[in-house]
DSSP file (Angstrom, degrees, kcal/mol; ACC not computed):
  #  RESIDUE AA STRUCTURE BP1 BP2  ACC     N-H-->O    O-->H-N    N-H-->O    O-->H-N    TCO  KAPPA ALPHA  PHI   PSI    X-CA   Y-CA   Z-CA
    1    1 A M              0   0    0      0, 0.0     2,-0.0     0, 0.0     0, 0.0   0.000 360.0 360.0 360.0 129.1  -15.1   57.4  -32.0
    2    2 A P        -     0   0    0      0, 0.0     2,-0.1     0, 0.0    14,-0.0  -0.308 360.0-105.9 -66.1 149.4  -14.1   55.8  -28.6
    3    3 A S        -     0   0    0      1,-0.1     6,-0.1     2,-0.1     0, 0.0  -0.356  35.5 -99.7 -73.7 155.4  -13.3   58.1  -25.8
    4    4 A S    >   -     0   0    0      4,-0.2     3,-1.5     1,-0.1    12,-0.3  -0.422  33.5-114.7 -67.6 148.4   -9.8   58.8  -24.6
    5    5 A P  T 3  S+     0   0    0      0, 0.0    11,-0.3     0, 0.0    -1,-0.1   0.774 116.6  42.5 -57.0 -25.6   -8.8   56.8  -21.5
    6    6 A H  T 3  S+     0   0    0      9,-0.1    -2,-0.0     2,-0.1    -3,-0.0   0.438 103.4  76.0-102.5  -0.3   -8.5   60.0  -19.5
    7    7 A V  S <  S-     0   0    0     -3,-1.5     9,-0.3     7,-0.0     7,-0.1  -0.929  85.4-112.9-114.9 133.1  -11.6   61.8  -20.8
    8    8 A P        -     0   0    0      0, 0.0    -4,-0.2     0, 0.0     6,-0.1  -0.259  41.6 -94.1 -60.6 150.6  -15.1   60.9  -19.7
    9    9 A D     >  -     0   0    0      5,-3.9     4,-3.6     1,-0.2     3,-0.4  -0.520  32.3-139.9 -62.9 123.3  -17.4   59.3  -22.3
   10   10 A P  T  4 S+     0   0    0      0, 0.0    -1,-0.2     0, 0.0     0, 0.0   0.816  98.8  53.6 -60.5 -30.4  -19.4   62.3  -23.8
   11   11 A A  T  4 S+     0   0    0      1,-0.1    -2,-0.0     3,-0.1     0, 0.0   0.870 127.6  16.4 -72.7 -36.5  -22.6   60.3  -23.8
   12   12 A T  T  4 S-     0   0    0     -3,-0.4    -1,-0.1     2,-0.2    -3,-0.0   0.622  88.7-130.6-112.8 -17.3  -22.5   59.3  -20.2
   13   13 A G  S  < S+     0   0    0     -4,-3.6    -2,-0.0     1,-0.3     0, 0.0   0.490  71.3 120.6  75.2   1.8  -20.0   61.6  -18.5
   14   14 A S  S    S-     0   0    0     -5,-0.3    -5,-3.9     1,-0.1    -1,-0.3  -0.604  72.5 -95.2 -96.3 157.0  -18.5   58.5  -17.0
   15   15 A P        -     0   0    0      0, 0.0    -1,-0.1     0, 0.0    -9,-0.1  -0.278  57.9 -78.6 -63.2 157.6  -14.9   57.3  -17.5
   16   16 A D     >  -     0   0    0     -9,-0.3     4,-2.4   -12,-0.3     3,-0.3  -0.387  42.1-133.6 -54.0 126.1  -14.3   54.7  -20.2
   17   17 A P  H  > S+     0   0    0      0, 0.0     4,-2.6     0, 0.0     5,-0.2   0.864 104.2  54.1 -57.8 -37.1  -15.4   51.4  -18.7
   18   18 A A  H  > S+     0   0    0      1,-0.2     4,-2.2     2,-0.2     5,-0.1   0.903 110.7  46.1 -63.9 -39.6  -12.2   49.6  -19.8
   19   19 A V  H  > S+     0   0    0     -3,-0.3     4,-2.6     2,-0.2    -1,-0.2   0.891 111.6  51.7 -69.4 -39.4  -10.1   52.2  -18.1
   20   20 A E  H  X S+     0   0    0     -4,-2.4     4,-2.4     2,-0.2    -2,-0.2   0.910 110.6  48.3 -63.7 -41.4  -12.2   52.0  -14.9
   21   21 A H  H  X S+     0   0    0     -4,-2.6     4,-2.7     2,-0.2    -2,-0.2   0.912 111.7  50.0 -63.3 -42.2  -11.9   48.2  -14.9
   22   22 A A  H  X S+     0   0    0     -4,-2.2     4,-2.7     2,-0.2    -2,-0.2   0.899 110.2  50.5 -63.2 -40.4   -8.1   48.5  -15.4
   23   23 A R  H  X S+     0   0    0     -4,-2.6     4,-2.6     2,-0.2    -2,-0.2   0.936 112.3  46.3 -62.7 -46.4   -8.0   51.1  -12.5
   24   24 A R  H  X S+     0   0    0     -4,-2.4     4,-2.6     2,-0.2    -2,-0.2   0.905 113.8  48.3 -63.5 -42.0   -9.9   48.7  -10.2
   25   25 A L  H  X S+     0   0    0     -4,-2.7     4,-2.9     2,-0.2     5,-0.3   0.926 111.9  49.2 -65.4 -43.9   -7.7   45.7  -11.1
   26   26 A T  H  X S+     0   0    0     -4,-2.7     4,-2.3     1,-0.2    -2,-0.2   0.931 113.3  46.9 -58.8 -46.8   -4.5   47.7  -10.6
   27   27 A D  H  X S+     0   0    0     -4,-2.6     4,-2.5    -5,-0.2    -2,-0.2   0.916 114.1  47.5 -62.0 -44.2   -5.7   48.9   -7.2
   28   28 A T  H  X S+     0   0    0     -4,-2.6     4,-2.7     2,-0.2    -2,-0.2   0.925 112.3  47.9 -65.8 -45.6   -6.8   45.4   -6.2
   29   29 A V  H  X S+     0   0    0     -4,-2.9     4,-2.5     2,-0.2     5,-0.2   0.912 112.6  49.9 -62.4 -41.7   -3.6   43.7   -7.3
   30   30 A T  H  X S+     0   0    0     -4,-2.3     4,-2.4    -5,-0.3    -2,-0.2   0.931 113.0  45.9 -61.8 -46.3   -1.5   46.4   -5.5
   31   31 A R  H  X S+     0   0    0     -4,-2.5     4,-2.8     2,-0.2     5,-0.2   0.879 111.9  52.2 -66.3 -37.2   -3.6   46.0   -2.3
   32   32 A L  H  X S+     0   0    0     -4,-2.7     4,-2.7     2,-0.2     5,-0.2   0.939 111.6  45.9 -62.2 -47.2   -3.3   42.2   -2.5
   33   33 A R  H  X S+     0   0    0     -4,-2.5     4,-2.7     2,-0.2     5,-0.2   0.922 115.0  47.0 -62.3 -44.0    0.4   42.3   -2.9
   34   34 A R  H  X S+     0   0    0     -4,-2.4     4,-2.6    -5,-0.2     5,-0.2   0.931 114.2  46.9 -64.3 -45.7    0.8   44.8    0.0
   35   35 A A  H  X S+     0   0    0     -4,-2.8     4,-2.8     2,-0.2     5,-0.2   0.900 114.1  47.8 -64.1 -41.0   -1.5   42.8    2.3
   36   36 A L  H  X S+     0   0    0     -4,-2.7     4,-2.5    -5,-0.2     5,-0.2   0.939 112.8  47.7 -65.9 -46.3    0.2   39.5    1.5
   37   37 A R  H  X S+     0   0    0     -4,-2.7     4,-1.8    -5,-0.2    -2,-0.2   0.922 115.9  45.3 -59.9 -44.5    3.7   41.0    2.0
   38   38 A S  H  X S+     0   0    0     -4,-2.6     4,-1.5    -5,-0.2    -2,-0.2   0.920 114.3  46.7 -67.0 -44.7    2.6   42.6    5.3
   39   39 A S  H  X S+     0   0    0     -4,-2.8     4,-3.3     1,-0.2     5,-0.3   0.868 110.0  53.7 -69.0 -34.9    0.8   39.5    6.7
   40   40 A I  H  X S+     0   0    0     -4,-2.5     4,-3.1    -5,-0.2     7,-0.3   0.927 109.2  48.3 -64.1 -43.2    3.6   37.2    5.7
   41   41 A R  H  < S+     0   0    0     -4,-1.8    -1,-0.2    -5,-0.2    -2,-0.2   0.803 116.2  44.9 -68.5 -27.2    6.1   39.3    7.7
   42   42 A T  H  < S+     0   0    0     -4,-1.5    -2,-0.2    -5,-0.1    -1,-0.2   0.924 122.2  35.2 -77.6 -48.2    3.7   39.4   10.6
   43   43 A D  H  < S+     0   0    0     -4,-3.3    -2,-0.2     1,-0.3    -3,-0.2   0.798 131.8  30.6 -77.0 -29.5    2.8   35.7   10.6
   44   44 A Y    ><  +     0   0    0     -4,-3.1     3,-2.5    -5,-0.3    -1,-0.3  -0.718  67.0 179.8-131.3  79.5    6.3   34.5    9.5
   45   45 A P  T 3  S+     0   0    0      0, 0.0    -1,-0.1     0, 0.0    -4,-0.1   0.715  77.4  69.0 -59.5 -20.7    8.9   37.0   10.9
   46   46 A W  T 3  S+     0   0    0      1,-0.1     2,-1.1     2,-0.1     3,-0.1   0.733  75.9  95.5 -67.9 -19.8   11.7   35.0    9.3
   47   47 A E    <   +     0   0    0     -3,-2.5    -3,-0.1    -7,-0.3    -1,-0.1  -0.584  41.0 137.5 -77.2 100.2   10.5   36.1    5.9
   48   48 A S        +     0   0    0     -2,-1.1    -1,-0.2     2,-0.1    -2,-0.1   0.416  21.1 122.3-126.1  -1.1   12.7   39.1    5.3
   49   49 A L        -     0   0    0     -3,-0.1     2,-0.0     1,-0.1     5,-0.0  -0.450  65.8-117.1 -66.8 132.8   13.8   38.8    1.6
   50   50 A P    >>  -     0   0    0      0, 0.0     4,-2.0     0, 0.0     3,-0.8  -0.374  26.0-113.4 -63.5 150.2   12.8   41.9   -0.4
   51   51 A M  H 3> S+     0   0    0      1,-0.3     4,-2.8     2,-0.2     5,-0.2   0.844 115.3  60.0 -57.2 -36.5   10.4   41.0   -3.2
   52   52 A A  H 3> S+     0   0    0      1,-0.2     4,-1.5     2,-0.2    -1,-0.3   0.886 107.2  46.2 -61.3 -37.5   13.0   41.8   -5.9
   53   53 A Q  H <> S+     0   0    0     -3,-0.8     4,-2.3     2,-0.2    -1,-0.2   0.895 111.1  51.7 -71.3 -39.4   15.3   39.1   -4.5
   54   54 A V  H  X S+     0   0    0     -4,-2.0     4,-2.7     1,-0.2    -2,-0.2   0.924 108.3  52.2 -60.6 -43.5   12.5   36.6   -4.3
   55   55 A E  H  X S+     0   0    0     -4,-2.8     4,-2.1     1,-0.2    -1,-0.2   0.865 108.3  50.8 -63.3 -35.8   11.6   37.3   -7.9
   56   56 A L  H  X S+     0   0    0     -4,-1.5     4,-2.5     2,-0.2    -1,-0.2   0.927 110.1  49.5 -65.6 -43.4   15.2   36.7   -8.9
   57   57 A L  H  X S+     0   0    0     -4,-2.3     4,-1.2     1,-0.2    -2,-0.2   0.911 110.1  51.6 -60.7 -41.6   15.2   33.4   -7.0
   58   58 A Q  H  < S+     0   0    0     -4,-2.7     4,-0.5     1,-0.2     3,-0.4   0.911 111.0  47.5 -61.0 -42.1   11.9   32.4   -8.8
   59   59 A T  H >X S+     0   0    0     -4,-2.1     3,-0.9     1,-0.2     4,-0.7   0.903 112.1  49.5 -65.9 -40.8   13.5   33.2  -12.2
   60   60 A L  H 3< S+     0   0    0     -4,-2.5    50,-0.5     1,-0.2    -1,-0.2   0.657  91.7  78.9 -73.9 -15.1   16.6   31.2  -11.3
   61   61 A A  T 3< S+     0   0    0     -4,-1.2    -1,-0.2    -3,-0.4    -2,-0.2   0.815  94.2  50.0 -62.3 -29.0   14.5   28.2  -10.2
   62   62 A A  T <4 S-     0   0    0     -3,-0.9    -1,-0.2    -4,-0.5    -2,-0.2   0.909 130.5 -34.3 -76.2 -43.0   14.0   27.3  -13.8
   63   63 A A     <  -     0   0    0     -4,-0.7    -1,-0.3    45,-0.1    45,-0.1  -0.951  69.0 -82.6-173.5 152.7   17.7   27.5  -14.9
   64   64 A P        -     0   0    0      0, 0.0     2,-0.3     0, 0.0    45,-0.2  -0.370  50.3-173.3 -63.1 146.6   20.9   29.3  -14.2
   65   65 A L  B     -A  108   0A   0     43,-1.8    43,-3.8    -2,-0.0     2,-0.1  -0.957  26.5-107.3-140.2 156.7   21.2   32.6  -16.1
   66   66 A R     >  -     0   0    0     -2,-0.3     4,-2.5    41,-0.3     3,-0.2  -0.459  40.3-108.4 -75.4 158.6   23.7   35.4  -16.8
   67   67 A V  H  > S+     0   0    0     39,-0.4     4,-2.8     1,-0.2     5,-0.2   0.896 120.7  53.1 -56.3 -42.5   23.2   38.7  -15.0
   68   68 A G  H  > S+     0   0    0      1,-0.2     4,-2.2     2,-0.2    -1,-0.2   0.883 109.2  48.4 -62.4 -38.2   22.2   40.3  -18.4
   69   69 A E  H  > S+     0   0    0      2,-0.2     4,-2.5    -3,-0.2    -2,-0.2   0.907 111.7  49.8 -67.5 -41.5   19.6   37.6  -19.0
   70   70 A L  H  X S+     0   0    0     -4,-2.5     4,-2.4     1,-0.2    -2,-0.2   0.927 110.4  50.7 -60.6 -44.6   18.2   38.0  -15.5
   71   71 A A  H  X>S+     0   0    0     -4,-2.8     5,-2.3     1,-0.2     4,-1.1   0.918 110.8  48.4 -60.6 -44.4   18.0   41.8  -16.0
   72   72 A A  H  <5S+     0   0    0     -4,-2.2     3,-0.3     1,-0.2    -1,-0.2   0.920 113.0  47.3 -63.5 -43.6   16.2   41.4  -19.3
   73   73 A R  H  <5S+     0   0    0     -4,-2.5    -1,-0.2     1,-0.2    -2,-0.2   0.854 118.6  40.5 -67.1 -34.1   13.7   38.9  -17.8
   74   74 A Q  H  <5S-     0   0    0     -4,-2.4    -1,-0.2    -5,-0.2    -2,-0.2   0.534 106.6-126.9 -90.4  -6.8   13.1   41.1  -14.7
   75   75 A R  T  <5 +     0   0    0     -4,-1.1     2,-0.3    -3,-0.3    -3,-0.2   0.924  66.7 129.3  57.7  46.8   13.1   44.3  -16.8
   76   76 A L      < -     0   0    0     -5,-2.3    -1,-0.2    -6,-0.2    -2,-0.1  -0.849  67.9 -91.6-124.3 161.6   15.7   45.8  -14.5
   77   77 A A    >>  -     0   0    0     -2,-0.3     4,-2.1     1,-0.1     3,-0.6  -0.495  35.7-121.8 -70.4 142.4   19.0   47.5  -15.2
   78   78 A P  H 3> S+     0   0    0      0, 0.0     4,-2.6     0, 0.0     5,-0.1   0.860 113.1  54.3 -54.5 -37.7   22.0   45.1  -15.2
   79   79 A N  H 3> S+     0   0    0      2,-0.2     4,-1.8     1,-0.2     5,-0.1   0.857 107.0  51.5 -67.8 -32.2   23.7   47.1  -12.3
   80   80 A T  H <> S+     0   0    0     -3,-0.6     4,-2.1     2,-0.2    -1,-0.2   0.927 111.7  46.5 -65.3 -45.0   20.5   46.7  -10.2
   81   81 A V  H  X S+     0   0    0     -4,-2.1     4,-3.1     1,-0.2     5,-0.2   0.891 108.5  56.1 -65.1 -39.5   20.5   43.0  -10.8
   82   82 A S  H  X S+     0   0    0     -4,-2.6     4,-2.3    -5,-0.2    -1,-0.2   0.911 108.2  48.3 -58.5 -42.2   24.2   42.8  -10.0
   83   83 A G  H  X S+     0   0    0     -4,-1.8     4,-1.7     2,-0.2    -1,-0.2   0.913 113.1  46.9 -64.3 -42.9   23.5   44.4   -6.6
   84   84 A L  H  X S+     0   0    0     -4,-2.1     4,-2.1     1,-0.2    -2,-0.2   0.910 111.8  50.9 -64.6 -42.0   20.6   42.0   -5.9
   85   85 A V  H  X S+     0   0    0     -4,-3.1     4,-2.9     1,-0.2    -2,-0.2   0.900 105.8  56.6 -62.5 -40.4   22.7   39.1   -7.0
   86   86 A G  H  X S+     0   0    0     -4,-2.3     4,-2.4     1,-0.2    -1,-0.2   0.904 108.0  47.1 -57.2 -42.8   25.5   40.2   -4.6
   87   87 A K  H  X S+     0   0    0     -4,-1.7     4,-1.8     2,-0.2    -1,-0.2   0.890 112.9  48.7 -66.6 -39.1   23.1   40.2   -1.7
   88   88 A L  H  X>S+     0   0    0     -4,-2.1     5,-2.3     2,-0.2     6,-1.0   0.857 110.6  51.4 -69.5 -34.8   21.9   36.7   -2.7
   89   89 A L  H ><5S+     0   0    0     -4,-2.9     3,-1.1     2,-0.2    -2,-0.2   0.937 109.5  49.9 -63.2 -47.0   25.5   35.5   -3.0
   90   90 A D  H 3<5S+     0   0    0     -4,-2.4    -2,-0.2     1,-0.3    -1,-0.2   0.853 110.6  50.2 -60.3 -35.6   26.3   36.8    0.5
   91   91 A A  H 3<5S-     0   0    0     -4,-1.8    -1,-0.3    -5,-0.1    -2,-0.2   0.608 113.3-120.3 -79.0 -11.5   23.3   35.0    1.8
   92   92 A G  T <<5S+     0   0    0     -3,-1.1    22,-0.4    -4,-0.6    21,-0.3   0.652  80.6 119.3  81.9  15.3   24.3   31.8    0.2
   93   93 A F  S   <S+     0   0    0     -5,-2.3    18,-2.2    20,-0.2     2,-0.3   0.682  77.3  22.0 -88.1 -19.1   21.1   31.5   -1.9
   94   94 A V  E     -B  110   0A   0     -6,-1.0     2,-0.3    16,-0.3    16,-0.2  -0.934  65.0-164.7-138.0 162.7   22.9   31.7   -5.3
   95   95 A D  E     -B  109   0A   0     14,-2.2    14,-2.7    -2,-0.3     2,-0.4  -0.942  26.4-106.3-141.1 168.6   26.4   31.0   -6.6
   96   96 A R  E     -B  108   0A   0     -2,-0.3     2,-0.3    12,-0.2    12,-0.2  -0.801  33.4-173.0 -97.2 136.5   28.3   31.7   -9.8
   97   97 A Q  E     -B  107   0A   0     10,-3.0    10,-3.2    -2,-0.4     2,-0.1  -0.945  32.9-100.6-125.0 148.5   28.9   28.9  -12.3
   98   98 A A  E     -B  106   0A   0     -2,-0.3     8,-0.2     8,-0.2     5,-0.1  -0.450  38.0-121.5 -63.5 138.4   31.1   28.9  -15.4
   99   99 A D  E >   -B  102   0A   0      6,-1.9     3,-1.0     3,-0.5     6,-0.2  -0.752  14.7-151.0 -83.0 117.1   29.0   29.4  -18.5
  100  100 A P  T 3  S+     0   0    0      0, 0.0     3,-0.2     0, 0.0    -1,-0.2   0.779  96.0  50.9 -62.0 -24.5   29.6   26.4  -20.7
  101  101 A G  T 3  S+     0   0    0      1,-0.3     2,-0.2    -3,-0.0    -2,-0.0   0.694 126.9  17.9 -84.3 -19.0   28.9   28.5  -23.8
  102  102 A D  E X   - B   0  99A   0     -3,-1.0     3,-2.1     3,-0.2    -3,-0.5  -0.746  61.5-164.1-156.5  98.9   31.3   31.3  -22.9
  103  103 A R  E 3  S+     0   0A   0      1,-0.3    -1,-0.1    -3,-0.2    -2,-0.0   0.618  87.6  68.6 -63.9 -12.5   34.0   30.7  -20.2
  104  104 A R  E 3  S+     0   0A   0     -6,-0.1    -1,-0.3    -5,-0.1     2,-0.3   0.658 100.0  54.6 -80.1 -14.7   34.5   34.5  -19.9
  105  105 A T  E <  S-     0   0A   0     -3,-2.1    -6,-1.9    -6,-0.2     2,-0.3  -0.752  73.4-139.0-117.7 164.7   31.1   34.9  -18.3
  106  106 A A  E     - B   0  98A   0     -2,-0.3   -39,-0.4    -8,-0.2     2,-0.4  -0.895   7.1-141.2-121.1 151.3   29.3   33.3  -15.3
  107  107 A R  E     - B   0  97A   0    -10,-3.2   -10,-3.0    -2,-0.3     2,-0.5  -0.850  18.9-128.6-106.0 149.1   25.8   32.1  -14.8
  108  108 A I  E     -AB  65  96A   0    -43,-3.8   -43,-1.8    -2,-0.4     2,-0.3  -0.852  31.3-174.7 -98.4 130.3   24.0   32.7  -11.6
  109  109 A A  E     - B   0  95A   0    -14,-2.7   -14,-2.2    -2,-0.5     2,-0.2  -0.935  28.4-108.3-129.0 148.8   22.4   29.5  -10.1
  110  110 A L  E     - B   0  94A   0    -50,-0.5   -16,-0.3    -2,-0.3   -17,-0.1  -0.538  33.1-145.0 -69.9 135.3   20.2   28.7   -7.2
  111  111 A T     >  -     0   0    0    -18,-2.2     4,-2.6    -2,-0.2     5,-0.2  -0.507  31.1-101.0 -90.8 168.4   22.0   26.9   -4.4
  112  112 A P  H  > S+     0   0    0      0, 0.0     4,-2.3     0, 0.0     5,-0.2   0.888 127.7  51.9 -56.0 -37.7   20.2   24.2   -2.2
  113  113 A A  H  > S+     0   0    0    -21,-0.3     4,-2.5     2,-0.2   -20,-0.2   0.895 109.2  49.5 -65.4 -38.9   19.8   26.9    0.5
  114  114 A G  H  > S+     0   0    0    -22,-0.4     4,-2.6     2,-0.2    -1,-0.2   0.894 109.7  51.2 -65.0 -40.6   18.3   29.2   -2.1
  115  115 A R  H  X S+     0   0    0     -4,-2.6     4,-2.7     2,-0.2    -2,-0.2   0.916 111.3  48.1 -62.0 -43.5   15.9   26.5   -3.2
  116  116 A R  H  X S+     0   0    0     -4,-2.3     4,-3.0     2,-0.2     5,-0.2   0.924 112.0  49.4 -63.2 -44.2   14.9   25.9    0.4
  117  117 A Q  H  X S+     0   0    0     -4,-2.5     4,-2.5     2,-0.2    -2,-0.2   0.925 113.3  46.4 -60.8 -44.7   14.3   29.6    1.0
  118  118 A L  H  X S+     0   0    0     -4,-2.6     4,-2.7     2,-0.2    -2,-0.2   0.913 113.4  48.7 -65.0 -42.7   12.2   29.9   -2.2
  119  119 A D  H  X S+     0   0    0     -4,-2.7     4,-2.8     2,-0.2     5,-0.2   0.917 112.0  49.1 -62.9 -43.3   10.2   26.8   -1.2
  120  120 A D  H  X S+     0   0    0     -4,-3.0     4,-2.5     2,-0.2    -2,-0.2   0.922 112.2  48.7 -60.8 -44.4    9.7   28.1    2.3
  121  121 A W  H  X S+     0   0    0     -4,-2.5     4,-2.2    -5,-0.2    -2,-0.2   0.932 113.1  47.4 -60.2 -47.4    8.6   31.5    0.9
  122  122 A Q  H  X S+     0   0    0     -4,-2.7     4,-2.6     1,-0.2    -2,-0.2   0.926 113.0  47.7 -62.4 -46.2    6.2   29.8   -1.6
  123  123 A H  H  X S+     0   0    0     -4,-2.8     4,-2.6     1,-0.2     5,-0.2   0.895 110.6  51.8 -64.5 -40.0    4.7   27.5    1.1
  124  124 A A  H  X S+     0   0    0     -4,-2.5     4,-2.3    -5,-0.2    -1,-0.2   0.920 112.4  46.0 -62.3 -43.2    4.2   30.4    3.5
  125  125 A H  H  X S+     0   0    0     -4,-2.2     4,-2.8     2,-0.2     5,-0.3   0.908 111.8  51.2 -66.7 -41.1    2.4   32.4    0.9
  126  126 A E  H  X S+     0   0    0     -4,-2.6     4,-2.7     1,-0.2    -2,-0.2   0.925 111.7  47.4 -62.0 -43.5    0.2   29.4   -0.2
  127  127 A R  H  X S+     0   0    0     -4,-2.6     4,-2.3     2,-0.2    -2,-0.2   0.919 113.6  48.1 -63.1 -42.9   -0.8   28.8    3.5
  128  128 A R  H  X S+     0   0    0     -4,-2.3     4,-2.1    -5,-0.2    -2,-0.2   0.924 114.6  44.4 -65.2 -45.1   -1.6   32.5    4.0
  129  129 A I  H  X S+     0   0    0     -4,-2.8     4,-3.0     2,-0.2     5,-0.2   0.909 112.3  52.6 -67.5 -41.1   -3.7   32.8    0.8
  130  130 A A  H  X S+     0   0    0     -4,-2.7     4,-1.9    -5,-0.3    -2,-0.2   0.917 110.1  49.0 -59.7 -42.7   -5.5   29.5    1.5
  131  131 A A  H  X S+     0   0    0     -4,-2.3     4,-0.6     2,-0.2    -1,-0.2   0.917 112.6  47.1 -63.2 -42.9   -6.4   30.7    5.0
  132  132 A A  H >< S+     0   0    0     -4,-2.1     3,-1.2     1,-0.2     4,-0.5   0.906 110.1  52.4 -66.4 -41.5   -7.7   34.0    3.5
  133  133 A L  H >< S+     0   0    0     -4,-3.0     3,-1.4     1,-0.3    -1,-0.2   0.873 102.6  61.3 -59.8 -35.5   -9.7   32.2    0.8
  134  134 A G  H 3< S+     0   0    0     -4,-1.9    -1,-0.3     1,-0.3    -2,-0.2   0.693  97.0  58.7 -64.8 -19.0  -11.2   30.1    3.6
  135  135 A T  T << S+     0   0    0     -3,-1.2    -1,-0.3    -4,-0.6    -2,-0.2   0.626  89.6  91.8 -84.9 -13.2  -12.7   33.3    5.1
  136  136 A L  S <  S-     0   0    0     -3,-1.4    -3,-0.0    -4,-0.5     0, 0.0  -0.437  88.0-104.3 -78.9 153.6  -14.6   34.1    2.0
  137  137 A D     >  -     0   0    0     -2,-0.1     4,-2.5     1,-0.1     3,-0.4  -0.448  40.7-103.6 -71.0 157.0  -18.1   32.9    1.5
  138  138 A P  H  > S+     0   0    0      0, 0.0     4,-2.5     0, 0.0     5,-0.2   0.828 119.6  52.8 -54.5 -37.6  -18.3   30.0   -1.0
  139  139 A A  H  > S+     0   0    0      2,-0.2     4,-2.2     1,-0.2     5,-0.1   0.919 112.0  44.8 -66.0 -42.7  -19.6   32.1   -3.9
  140  140 A D  H  > S+     0   0    0     -3,-0.4     4,-2.5     2,-0.2    -1,-0.2   0.907 112.5  51.7 -67.1 -40.7  -16.8   34.6   -3.6
  141  141 A R  H  X S+     0   0    0     -4,-2.5     4,-2.4     1,-0.2    -2,-0.2   0.923 111.4  47.6 -60.6 -44.0  -14.2   31.8   -3.2
  142  142 A T  H  X S+     0   0    0     -4,-2.5     4,-3.0    -5,-0.2    -1,-0.2   0.898 110.0  52.9 -63.4 -40.8  -15.6   30.2   -6.4
  143  143 A A  H  X S+     0   0    0     -4,-2.2     4,-1.4     2,-0.2    -2,-0.2   0.911 110.1  47.8 -61.8 -42.2  -15.5   33.5   -8.2
  144  144 A V  H  X S+     0   0    0     -4,-2.5     4,-0.6     2,-0.2     3,-0.3   0.946 115.0  44.8 -63.3 -48.0  -11.8   34.1   -7.3
  145  145 A V  H >< S+     0   0    0     -4,-2.4     3,-1.0     1,-0.2    -2,-0.2   0.901 111.8  52.7 -64.0 -41.2  -10.9   30.5   -8.4
  146  146 A D  H 3< S+     0   0    0     -4,-3.0     4,-0.4     1,-0.2    -1,-0.2   0.775 105.6  55.9 -66.0 -25.1  -12.9   30.8  -11.6
  147  147 A A  H 3X S+     0   0    0     -4,-1.4     4,-2.4    -3,-0.3    -1,-0.2   0.645  83.9  88.4 -79.9 -14.6  -11.1   34.1  -12.4
  148  148 A L  H <X S+     0   0    0     -3,-1.0     4,-2.8    -4,-0.6     5,-0.2   0.889  83.6  51.1 -57.1 -46.5   -7.6   32.5  -12.2
  149  149 A P  H  > S+     0   0    0      0, 0.0     4,-2.1     0, 0.0    -1,-0.2   0.916 113.3  46.1 -58.8 -40.5   -7.4   31.3  -15.9
  150  150 A A  H  > S+     0   0    0     -4,-0.4     4,-2.4    -3,-0.2    -2,-0.2   0.898 112.8  50.0 -67.6 -39.1   -8.3   34.8  -17.1
  151  151 A L  H  X S+     0   0    0     -4,-2.4     4,-2.4     2,-0.2    -1,-0.2   0.887 109.8  51.2 -65.8 -38.1   -5.9   36.4  -14.7
  152  152 A E  H  X S+     0   0    0     -4,-2.8     4,-2.1    -5,-0.2    -2,-0.2   0.912 110.7  48.5 -63.2 -41.7   -3.1   34.0  -15.9
  153  153 A Q  H  X S+     0   0    0     -4,-2.1     4,-2.4    -5,-0.2    -2,-0.2   0.895 110.2  52.0 -64.6 -39.5   -3.9   35.0  -19.5
  154  154 A L  H  X S+     0   0    0     -4,-2.4     4,-2.6     2,-0.2    -2,-0.2   0.912 108.1  51.5 -62.0 -42.5   -3.8   38.7  -18.6
  155  155 A A  H  X S+     0   0    0     -4,-2.4     4,-1.5     1,-0.2    -2,-0.2   0.910 110.5  48.6 -61.4 -41.9   -0.4   38.2  -16.9
  156  156 A R  H  X S+     0   0    0     -4,-2.1     4,-0.7     2,-0.2    -1,-0.2   0.908 111.3  50.2 -64.2 -40.8    0.9   36.5  -20.1
  157  157 A A  H >< S+     0   0    0     -4,-2.4     3,-0.8     1,-0.2    -2,-0.2   0.911 110.5  49.2 -64.0 -41.9   -0.5   39.4  -22.2
  158  158 A L  H 3< S+     0   0    0     -4,-2.6    -1,-0.2     1,-0.2    -2,-0.2   0.799 106.3  57.2 -67.9 -27.6    1.2   42.0  -20.0
  159  159 A A  H 3< S+     0   0    0     -4,-1.5    -1,-0.2    -5,-0.2    -2,-0.2   0.660  87.0  97.8 -76.8 -15.7    4.5   40.1  -20.2
  160  160 A Q  S X< S-     0   0    0     -3,-0.8     3,-0.8    -4,-0.7    10,-0.0  -0.526  83.2-113.0 -75.4 136.5    4.5   40.3  -24.0
  161  161 A P  T 3  S+     0   0    0      0, 0.0    -1,-0.1     0, 0.0    -2,-0.1  -0.377  98.2  31.1 -62.7 146.2    6.5   43.2  -25.5
  162  162 A G  T 3  S+     0   0    0     -4,-0.1    -2,-0.0     8,-0.1    -4,-0.0   0.738  80.7 112.8  81.6  22.6    4.5   45.8  -27.3
  163  163 A T    <   +     0   0    0     -3,-0.8     7,-0.1    -5,-0.2    -3,-0.1   0.153  45.3 117.2-111.1  20.0    1.3   45.6  -25.1
  164  164 A G  S >> S-     0   0    0      1,-0.1     4,-1.7     5,-0.1     3,-1.0  -0.214  85.6 -92.5 -76.0 175.0    1.7   49.0  -23.6
  165  165 A P  T 34 S+     0   0    0      0, 0.0    -1,-0.1     0, 0.0     0, 0.0   0.768 123.9  58.7 -62.6 -25.9   -0.9   51.8  -24.1
  166  166 A E  T 34 S+     0   0    0      1,-0.2    -3,-0.0     2,-0.1     0, 0.0   0.828 113.1  37.8 -72.0 -29.4    1.0   53.2  -27.1
  167  167 A Q  T <4 S-     0   0    0     -3,-1.0    -1,-0.2     1,-0.2    -4,-0.1   0.710 100.8-141.3 -95.3 -22.0    0.8   49.9  -29.0
  168  168 A G     <  -     0   0    0     -4,-1.7    -1,-0.2     2,-0.0    -2,-0.1  -0.285  49.7 -23.1  83.0-177.9   -2.7   48.8  -28.0
  169  169 A P  S    S-     0   0    0      0, 0.0     2,-0.1     0, 0.0    -5,-0.1  -0.269  74.9-102.4 -66.7 151.8   -3.7   45.2  -27.3
  170  170 A A        -     0   0    0     -7,-0.1     2,-0.1     1,-0.1    -7,-0.1  -0.446  38.5-111.5 -70.8 145.2   -1.7   42.4  -28.7
  171  171 A A              0   0    0      1,-0.2    -1,-0.1    -2,-0.1    -3,-0.0  -0.459 360.0 360.0 -74.2 149.4   -3.1   40.6  -31.7
  172  172 A G              0   0    0     -2,-0.1    -1,-0.2     0, 0.0    -2,-0.0   0.437 360.0 360.0  96.3 360.0   -4.3   37.1  -31.3
């Protein structure tokens, strides 16, 4: 019988290796995001958008959406998204458009200024990450690049409903 994620393996006294890998990955991703956010604000002081607003702009880059659709995609409460959208409206990064399918509702769309802000944010992050990758020795840089397809697949798996610890891994 496999050990519980929180109980050491009785044979070795060590934590479950899968849980240990998950802990290390969680810690690393958290530190990467924090370091990137901090370095971007140091290197590019103009970058002041909170990550939640950037994520909304990224979502809207594909197509205009209603607030409820944005909330569902971001896994946030609709009132939280409404507040974020209000700030983006005030900044001129998004606007409201009539929904052609339902004139009683509005869709939120990226403005040209919002597109520029998102592009600037993306380019700044790409430059910062490229510079950091350049400091790694070639073997480590190759290892990071080689891990990208698996990390992308992991991100897709985590985005699927029903892949939490209660449900176990997704089939397929």
